N, C-alpha and C positions, 0 to 999 in steps of 0.2 A: 840270577845276575849276585857277584859278590858284595858282601855288607859286612857290617859290623853286627853282633849282636850280643845283646847281653841278656841271658836268662836267668841271672841272680845278681845283687848289687855286691859292690866290694872293691876292692881297689883295681889298678890297672889290668892285672890277668884277668878278669871277665870279659874283658874289651875281646871279644873271639872272633873270627874272620867265619863266614858261614856262607853257604849257596842257599840262596832264597829264589822261589820262586818272580818272574818279573811283575812288576805291579802294574794293574791297568788304574788310568784316572778315572774317579768317578766322576759327578757331576760338580760342574764348578770348579774343578782341577785341572793341574796340568801333570804329567809325566814331563821330567828333565833328568836327559844326560849328565850329571856331577863334571865340572870339571875339575872344579876344587870344593871342598867342604873345612871352614872357619874352625880352629880348634879354638874354646872358651870354656872358662872355669866353670860355665853354666851346664857345660858338658859331664861335668868332674860332679857337680853337685846329684845330677840326675845318676851319672854310673856307681857314685856311691852309697842311695840313696838319700841323701840331706834332701833333696826335692824329689819325693816318691813319682815314679813312672809305671803304668801296669806294667808287667810280665809277660812276656818276652817282648825287648823294645829294641831297636837301633837309632844310637843317638847321635848327636848333632841336630845343630835348630840352624846354623848358618850356611849358604853355598852358593855357588854360584854355577851356573851352564847353560845349556840349549832344548829348549821347549821341541820333546820328539813326537809327543800326541796330547790332544784337547780334549777333555773331555764334556758331556751336555753342559749347556747354557751359558757357557763360556764366551765372553766378548773383549776384545781389546789383545788378543792373543793369537800367533798360532805356530804351527809348528815350523824351527828354524829360527824363532826368536831366542835373543838373548837374555835370560830371566837372571837375578839375586833376590835371596829370603834369608830373613834373620828369627823368622819366630815359630817356622814348622820343623817337625822332628823327623830323624829318618834320612842326615846328608852323610850319613857318615856309609855312604854304599854307592854304587857306580847307577843308579836311579833312584829318582823322588820324586814323590808325589807332592808336589805342592799346590795349597790352594790358590787357585787365582786373586784372589783376594790380596793376599800374601805376597803376590810376584812383585818385584818390583823391574821397569824395563831399564837394562843397561844400555850406556851409551856407546857409540861404534867404536869411540878412540881410547875408550875403556876396555882392558885387557881383564880375562875371566879369574885368574890370581888376583888381582886387585880388586875384582868387584867383593869376590868372595872376602877379601882381607877388609876391608872397610865399613860395611855395612851396620854392623853390629854394634863395634866399636866404636867406629863415626858416627850414626846415630846418636851414642849415649854419650858422646862428647859432647856432641853438637845439644844435646837437652840439657846437658851438665851446665854448659858456659852458657847456654842461649835463655833456658827457661828455669830450671833450679835455681841459678844463681846468674839472671843477666850479667856478665863482667863487663864492666866500665873503664874506659881509659885511664891511665893514671893510678886503676887499683893492685895492690901487691897478694897474689894469692897462691896456695900450697898445693902440689902436684904430690903423690906420693909415687912410690915404684915409677920415676919419670920417664925410665928407659925402658917399660914396660910396655905392650902393643897398646892398651888406654892410655899410658902416661904420654907416652910420645903425640897422642893426638890430642890430647887436653891440652899440653905446653904448647905445641902448634896452634889451636883454635883459641887459646885463652891470649897467647902473644897477638893474634893478626886482630885482637879487640883490642889492642892497647895494653896491656895488663902487662905486670913483671911478674913474671912466674918464678918462684924459688922451688926447686924438686929436690926431692931424696932419691936418692940411690945406693948402692952398695959397695961399689967397685968402680976404679980410675976408669975401666973401657964404659961403663955404663954411666959416669959421669960425661964424659964426651958424648955419647949420642945426645943425651940429654941437652947440655948447653948448644949442640947443631941442630936439634927440633925448636930452640928459642929458650932455654931456661937461662933467666939472668943470674941466678943463683942457685947452686947444688952443693946441699951435703951430704956426706956421706955416713949416714945413719951408725954405719957401723964403728965410728972412730968417733961418735961426740957421747958423753954423759946423760948431757940433757937436751933433747933435741927442741922441745918448745923453746928453752933459752935461747937458743941458735938462733931461731927463727925471729924472736924477739930482738936479738940482738942485730940484726937483718934488715929489721924495719923499726928501728929507732924506739923501740919500746911497744909500740903501737898494736902489735898482731895484723894477722891477715884478713882481707877482705871474706875469703872463701876457702876452706882447706878440700879437695878433692882426694876422699881415701877410700881406696879399692883393696886397702891389705886390712883391717879390722882390729881384729883383736890386739894386737898388738904393737900398731899407733893409736888408739882410739884415745885414750889419755891425753898424748903430746897434739894431737889433733885440737881437740877441744883446746887446750890451754894455749896454745899458738894463734886462736880466733882474736880480732877487737870485739870489743864491744857492739852488737848488733851481728858479727859474723855469721856467716853460715857454715856448717861441717855438714858435706854431702854425702854421706855414707853409701857407697855404690857398691860394694863387694866384700868379702871377709877372706880372703888368700891367707891370713893367718891363721882364720879360725873368728866364730863369730862372738860378737863383743857381748859380755855380759850384761841384764837388765841395767839398765840406767834410774837413776834418781829425777828426775824431771827441777828436782832443786840446783842440780850443778848446772844447769842452764842458766838459770838467774845469778846464780854467782858466777860465773865464767863472762858476764857481761851480757846477760838477757841475749845469749847466742839463739839461733835455731840449728835443728837437727832435723836432716830429714832420711831417710832409706829409698832413693828413687827407684825405680822399675821401668827399664824402655817400654813396656806394653803399655802403662800407663800415659806415656807420651807421644805413643804412635795406635792412638784408639780408633782413629777414625782414617780411612782410605787417605783424605784429604790429607792430612799429618803426616802420614806414611812416605807421600811420594812429595810433600814438601821436604821435608828432614834429608831423605835418601837425595834428593834433587839439590838440596843444599851441598851436601857431602860429596857428591859428585862434582860438582861445580867448582869446589873449594881444592879439588882433585886437578881438574883439568886448568884452573888460574896459577896452580903451582902453589898454593898457600898452605895444603895439606899434602906431603907426600908420606906415602906408605910403604913401611919397611917390614919386608915381609923377614923373619926371624928365622923359621925353619919350614924344611918341606917335607914330607914323609908319606913313605905310600900306605895303603889303606890294612895289609897286613900290621905295621908299625904303631897303629894308633895308642897303643898300651904305654909303648915310650913316648911318644907326645905327651902323653898326659904326665907321664913320671917328668918330663923334662919342665914342663908349665908350673907343676905344683913344685916342683924342685927350686922354682926362679932361677933357673940356668938358662934361661932365652929371654932374649929383648925382641921387641916387635910382635907383628902375629906369626902362629902358627897355623900349616894348612896343611890337612890331608888329600893327598892326590889318587883320586879312586882306578885311575887308568894311565 
């Protein structure tokens, strides 16, 4: 089978297409023909070595496809079932072995590309808006990179829960996308000198109940300064680089605010929670309250270009690799 293999960490050039033996599902595992693999920042962290992985490895933790074989001690799945997953490495390939406990059944009316696009970011957006900070009607929240894959989902879910969303974007085209997803206010951060002052100006000086920040180093200070007293800063990513160490005293002076670095794995720690969150994401897609935007489709051989586009912030919505 064809797969991307990383033999050394580094830039996008280390993503090389290789011919590998066809895998076999061991006990408790499924062999899946991959229809689409999601491209995410965690893949970049794995590729660069920021999150070390044993070498060599096939990147990609998210995908969707059709079960072709079932290992021993698997119940609930048979060949022909359509499944999706978010935490099983090896998705940048024509075939992937997925632990059955991590596989989520895909509803018949949800396409494989949509399934591969929605779960990692959709469940992350769900845990951020439901569990990390439970968005309440009438609240105002700030969403950074509001036209990105995560930003569009966060904006839609927060708006559906009755919040007023302020989004940050870099261009007029991205502003349009953010507004189409429900953002009430949009700040083009490239055109302002003091982002926090702009946010406070839009909230009567009060600040926001929560900031959803996947950008990291370049936005952290403004995020902290944008919070209302006892607000929540959910730092869920670091697209611009990691945030330097923070003196906890800053949280007190900012208004006794909260800072958390949530990871999806801790919010789908049990099979029951995984199926609950995935089910709510699929339900939101089916009832029309959550729209998935696919911003780019790439052949497997172009995985490096997909990483370059994602890192360069040249994209909107979700990026996919299509192995076949």
